[in-house]
C-alpha positions as CSV (number, residue, x, y, z in Angstrom):
1,M,1.3,9.0,66.3
2,A,4.1,7.1,64.7
3,A,7.2,9.1,63.9
4,P,8.0,9.4,60.1
5,P,10.5,6.9,58.9
6,F,14.1,8.0,59.0
7,P,15.3,9.0,55.5
8,D,17.6,6.4,53.8
9,P,21.0,8.2,53.5
10,L,21.8,6.2,50.4
11,E,18.5,7.3,48.8
12,L,19.2,10.9,49.7
13,L,22.7,10.6,48.1
14,R,21.3,9.0,45.0
15,A,18.6,11.7,44.6
16,R,21.2,14.5,45.1
17,L,23.6,13.0,42.6
18,V,20.8,12.5,40.0
19,K,19.6,16.1,40.5
20,T,23.1,17.5,40.2
21,V,23.9,15.7,37.0
22,R,20.5,16.6,35.5
23,A,21.0,20.2,36.3
24,T,24.3,20.1,34.4
25,F,22.7,18.6,31.2
26,N,19.3,20.3,31.3
27,D,18.8,24.0,31.6
28,A,15.6,24.3,33.7
29,S,15.4,28.1,32.9
30,K,14.7,27.1,29.3
31,G,12.2,24.4,30.2
32,E,14.7,21.6,29.4
33,A,14.0,18.2,31.0
34,P,15.6,14.7,30.8
35,V,14.7,12.7,27.7
36,V,11.9,10.1,28.3
37,I,13.4,6.7,27.3
38,S,11.1,5.1,24.7
39,D,10.6,1.6,23.4
40,E,9.8,3.3,20.1
41,A,13.3,4.8,19.7
42,L,15.6,4.4,16.7
43,F,17.5,1.7,18.7
44,A,16.3,-1.1,21.0
45,R,17.0,-1.2,24.7
46,D,20.2,-2.9,25.8
47,T,21.9,-2.6,22.5
48,P,25.5,-1.3,22.2
49,I,24.7,2.3,21.3
50,R,22.4,2.7,24.2
51,M,24.9,1.1,26.6
52,V,27.8,3.3,25.5
53,H,25.8,6.5,25.5
54,A,24.3,5.7,28.9
55,D,27.6,6.1,30.7
56,I,28.0,9.7,31.9
57,V,31.7,9.7,32.6
58,G,32.5,7.8,29.4
59,M,30.5,10.3,27.4
60,L,32.0,13.3,29.1
61,V,35.6,12.1,28.5
62,G,34.8,10.9,24.9
63,G,32.9,14.1,24.2
64,M,35.9,16.3,25.1
65,A,38.3,14.1,23.2
66,S,36.1,14.2,20.1
67,L,35.8,17.9,20.3
68,L,39.5,18.3,20.4
69,L,39.8,16.1,17.2
70,Q,36.9,18.0,15.5
71,M,38.6,21.3,15.9
72,L,41.5,20.2,13.8
73,H,39.3,20.2,10.8
74,P,39.5,23.8,9.5
75,H,35.9,23.7,8.1
76,A,34.3,22.4,11.2
77,L,36.4,24.8,13.3
78,Q,35.5,27.9,11.2
79,G,31.8,27.0,11.4
80,V,32.0,26.9,15.2
81,L,33.9,30.2,15.3
82,D,31.6,32.0,12.9
83,F,28.2,30.7,14.0
84,S,28.3,30.0,17.7
85,D,29.2,31.6,21.0
86,F,31.4,28.7,21.9
87,R,34.0,30.8,23.6
88,A,31.5,32.5,25.8
89,D,29.2,29.5,26.5
90,M,31.1,26.3,26.1
91,H,28.9,24.6,28.7
92,G,25.8,25.5,26.7
93,R,27.3,24.2,23.5
94,L,28.3,20.9,25.1
95,R,24.9,20.6,26.7
96,A,23.2,21.0,23.4
97,T,25.3,18.2,21.9
98,A,24.6,15.9,24.9
99,K,20.9,16.6,24.5
100,F,21.0,15.7,20.8
101,I,22.8,12.4,21.6
102,A,20.2,11.6,24.3
103,V,17.2,12.3,22.1
104,T,18.5,10.4,19.1
105,T,19.6,7.4,21.2
106,Y,16.7,7.1,23.7
107,G,13.9,9.3,22.6
108,H,10.8,8.3,20.6
109,R,11.8,8.0,16.9
110,D,9.6,11.0,16.0
111,E,11.5,13.1,18.5
112,A,14.8,11.8,17.2
113,E,13.8,12.6,13.6
114,A,12.7,16.1,14.6
115,A,16.1,16.7,16.4
116,I,18.0,15.5,13.3
117,A,15.9,17.8,11.0
118,K,16.6,20.7,13.3
119,V,20.3,20.1,13.2
120,N,20.2,19.8,9.4
121,A,18.3,23.1,9.2
122,I,21.0,24.8,11.3
123,H,23.8,23.3,9.2
124,A,22.1,24.7,6.1
125,R,22.7,28.2,7.4
126,V,26.4,27.5,8.4
127,H,28.6,28.4,5.5
128,G,31.3,31.0,4.6
129,T,35.0,31.2,3.8
130,L,38.2,30.3,5.6
131,P,40.8,33.0,6.2
132,D,42.5,31.9,3.0
133,G,39.3,32.3,1.0
134,T,38.4,28.7,0.7
135,P,34.6,28.2,1.0
136,Y,33.2,25.9,3.6
137,S,29.7,24.5,4.4
138,A,28.4,22.6,7.3
139,L,26.5,20.5,4.8
140,D,29.7,19.1,3.3
141,P,29.5,15.3,3.6
142,R,33.2,14.9,4.2
143,T,33.4,17.5,6.9
144,L,30.4,15.9,8.6
145,A,32.0,12.5,8.3
146,W,35.0,13.7,10.3
147,V,32.8,15.1,13.0
148,H,30.9,11.8,13.1
149,V,34.0,9.5,13.1
150,A,35.7,11.6,15.8
151,E,32.6,11.3,18.0
152,A,31.9,7.7,17.5
153,T,35.6,6.6,17.9
154,M,36.1,8.7,21.0
155,F,32.8,7.8,22.7
156,L,33.5,4.1,22.2
157,E,37.2,4.4,23.2
158,A,36.2,6.1,26.4
159,Y,33.7,3.4,27.1
160,L,36.4,0.7,26.5
161,V,39.0,2.4,28.7
162,H,36.8,3.6,31.6
163,V,33.8,1.2,31.7
164,R,34.1,-2.1,29.8
165,P,37.5,-3.0,28.4
166,D,36.3,-6.5,27.5
167,M,33.4,-5.4,25.3
168,P,33.4,-7.9,22.4
169,L,34.5,-6.7,19.0
170,A,31.1,-7.8,17.5
171,E,29.4,-5.4,19.9
172,Q,31.9,-2.6,19.0
173,D,31.1,-3.2,15.3
174,E,27.4,-3.1,16.1
175,Y,27.9,0.3,17.9
176,F,29.3,1.8,14.6
177,R,26.5,0.2,12.6
178,Q,23.9,1.8,14.9
179,F,25.6,5.2,15.0
180,A,25.8,5.1,11.2
181,V,21.9,5.4,11.1
182,I,22.2,8.9,12.6
183,A,25.2,9.8,10.6
184,R,23.5,9.1,7.3
185,K,20.5,11.1,8.3
186,L,22.9,14.1,8.9
187,G,24.4,13.7,5.5
188,C,27.8,12.3,6.5
189,D,29.8,10.4,3.8
190,P,31.8,8.2,4.2
191,V,30.1,6.5,7.1
192,P,31.8,3.5,8.8
193,E,29.8,0.5,9.9
194,S,32.5,-1.4,11.8
195,K,35.5,-0.6,14.0
196,A,37.8,-1.5,11.1
197,E,36.0,0.8,8.7
198,A,36.0,3.6,11.3
199,Q,39.8,3.3,11.6
200,A,40.1,3.4,7.8
201,V,37.9,6.5,7.5
202,F,39.8,8.1,10.3
203,R,43.1,7.5,8.5
204,E,41.7,8.8,5.2
205,L,40.2,12.0,6.7
206,R,43.3,12.8,8.7
207,A,44.7,14.4,5.6
208,D,42.1,17.1,5.9
209,L,43.3,18.3,9.3
210,R,45.3,21.4,10.0
211,A,47.1,22.7,13.1
212,T,46.0,26.4,13.5
213,P,46.3,28.9,16.3
214,E,42.5,28.9,16.5
215,A,42.4,25.1,17.0
216,R,44.9,25.4,19.8
217,E,42.9,28.2,21.4
218,V,39.7,26.1,21.4
219,A,41.7,23.1,22.7
220,A,43.1,25.2,25.6
221,L,39.5,26.3,26.4
222,V,38.2,22.8,26.5
223,V,40.9,21.4,28.8
224,S,41.3,24.5,31.0
225,G,38.6,23.5,33.4
226,K,36.9,26.9,33.1
227,V,33.4,25.4,32.6
228,E,30.4,26.5,34.6
229,G,28.1,23.9,36.2
230,A,28.2,21.0,38.5
231,M,31.1,19.3,36.8
232,T,33.6,22.2,37.3
233,G,35.5,20.5,40.1
234,V,36.2,17.3,38.2
235,Q,36.7,18.9,34.8
236,P,40.6,18.9,35.0
237,F,40.6,15.2,35.8
238,L,38.2,14.4,32.9
239,A,40.2,16.7,30.6
240,D,43.4,14.7,31.3
241,A,41.5,11.5,30.6
242,A,40.3,13.0,27.3
243,I,43.8,14.2,26.3
244,A,45.0,10.7,27.0
245,L,42.5,9.3,24.5
246,V,43.5,11.7,21.7
247,P,46.1,10.2,19.3
248,P,49.6,11.5,19.7
249,F,49.7,13.2,16.3
250,A,46.6,15.2,17.3
251,R,48.0,16.2,20.7
252,T,51.1,17.5,18.9
253,M,48.9,19.5,16.4
254,L,46.9,21.0,19.3
255,G,49.9,21.8,21.4
256,L,48.8,19.4,24.2
257,E,51.1,17.3,26.3
258,A,50.3,13.8,27.4
259,P,49.1,13.8,31.0
260,G,51.9,11.6,32.2
261,L,51.8,11.3,36.0
262,R,48.6,13.3,36.1
263,M,46.8,10.2,34.9
264,V,47.1,8.6,38.3
265,P,44.7,11.0,40.0
266,S,42.7,11.2,36.8
267,R,42.1,7.5,36.8
268,V,41.1,7.5,40.5
269,V,38.6,10.3,40.0
270,T,37.1,9.0,36.8
271,R,36.8,5.5,38.2
272,A,35.2,6.7,41.4
273,M,32.9,9.2,39.7
274,G,31.9,6.6,37.0
275,S,31.0,3.8,39.5
276,T,29.1,6.2,41.7
277,L,27.0,7.7,38.9
278,R,26.4,4.3,37.4
279,W,25.0,3.2,40.8
280,A,22.9,6.3,41.2
281,F,21.3,6.1,37.8
282,R,20.9,2.4,37.9
283,Q,18.9,2.9,41.1
284,N,17.1,5.8,39.6
285,R,15.9,3.8,36.6
286,N,13.9,1.7,39.0
287,K,11.9,4.9,39.7
288,E,12.0,6.9,36.5
289,N,12.3,6.1,32.8
290,R,14.4,9.1,31.9
291,S,18.0,9.7,30.7
292,P,20.3,12.1,32.5
């Protein structure tokens, strides 16, 4: 009787990496599973939004950077503080955001529309007053616009820095045009459709931002590395990469220092992690048709 073939060590490594990452982004105890990649999605395969959102390290770094920026908007911050358990379960909050991005980017358009409708329904219940008595609502188009432009700008910037610095400007513009489809369905206004428009909207909405103790508290939590899950060990390096992406004015408002020399190990870790995960999931796509 022939002996079973010796396991391929690279295949074992690939499978282990894919399983670890998927456990980070999908809570099996709640029945969560990776999103099935559909040809009937809101966006076609191999288009800019699907390329940018496919890179795990770029999305982790860009996601943290966008969250830091979003918390500078007093209305967005208060909604998080009043209606979420972010302080106790930051990992869960970030996982939910990642799942929404995956479904709306890669899932069947019906699943994407359902996810957007669910978020809109949640936003309808999120309203109250700031400490100074100013009313806020998660349905406010201008607040939503800041959340969107912070996400889109940081996701793309992380991709440019850590994955593809030579991405043509035309593809960068297309990324904003594609992401605008989701933003409008969420009620954002204004919504940029090019990189230049995104920069203009960013400058306009910057006037709405405030440096508060609560924003600094959340920023410290995001960059502290105290996150459960498989990414815990590399969190400090990813956090330094995220801080480096945040504009200097925002770092000052959040009480964050530029990473400086810490960026040397951060670049080494993010580069190694990024290339390894891209290899693992590229190989995996030959076997499965699912997102992380």
